[in-house]
Phi, psi and omega in degrees: 000321181295327177298320180297321179296328179279319185285322183302311178299326179293320179296315180294323178295318178297316181295327181294329179283345177071020177298131178289155175296145179296143178293144178296145176294150179307320179297323178295319180296317179294320178294318178296318178301313180297321179297312178297322178299311181299318177295320178298316180297322179292336175275327182295315186304314179277003176093017175275075194289320180294319178295317179299316181301316179297318180290321176296321177299318177296320178302316182289334175297320180280331180211090180290359179256018182271097183299323179298319181291320177297318179299311182292324175299315178296317179297323178292314177300320179298316179294336176271007181059033176257071193297316182297317178293321179298317180298319178297320179293316177298320179298322177295315179300315183287333174293327179278327184216085185299340180260026183277094186304311183297326178291319175298316181300307183292327175298317177296317177304312181297319178296323178297312180298323182281359176085017179259076188299315183300315180291320178301315181291325176295319178296317178298319178299321176299313181298317181294322179298329180276331182205107185294342179294343179294341182306326183272345187299321183302338184273000178238009180231120184298345179297338180267359182309321180298342185246006187299333179258006179286123182302330179293324176295317182294328176292316180297324188262001181306136016267006184276146172222177179294344181265348182224043178285136179296143178278139181271000000 
């Protein structure tokens, strides 16, 4: 209690001068961004999408250069069928990290679901060019179902088809 009697007048005196709170150190912002990102991801996995979206948004407030957070923000928006916003988030992630395979992949998934086949296939081609293991992925994710019989998809994913996908 005596500490409180000493500290309160000091706090009020400091507040009276109107000094702003010190800005967080860059390392603190990055650590906060990572913390919000991890919490967002833990909400995303079980499908708590609104909570995940809010946490990814907080992550980006602390570090707007976090490509992982932009990617996850976009993936969450895509699952909420907010396609235009998802595309903008994927574009931000890819602007920060052009070789981000998962961002190309999820951008393509969202384009497939939204009925933009040409763009979806171009995104998939980018992902495959960066990592050839992506060739089998469309056959295990329902977001690609609208394109499973598209000959252009089958050319991109050869030798894989919906009938000969490797078992994981």
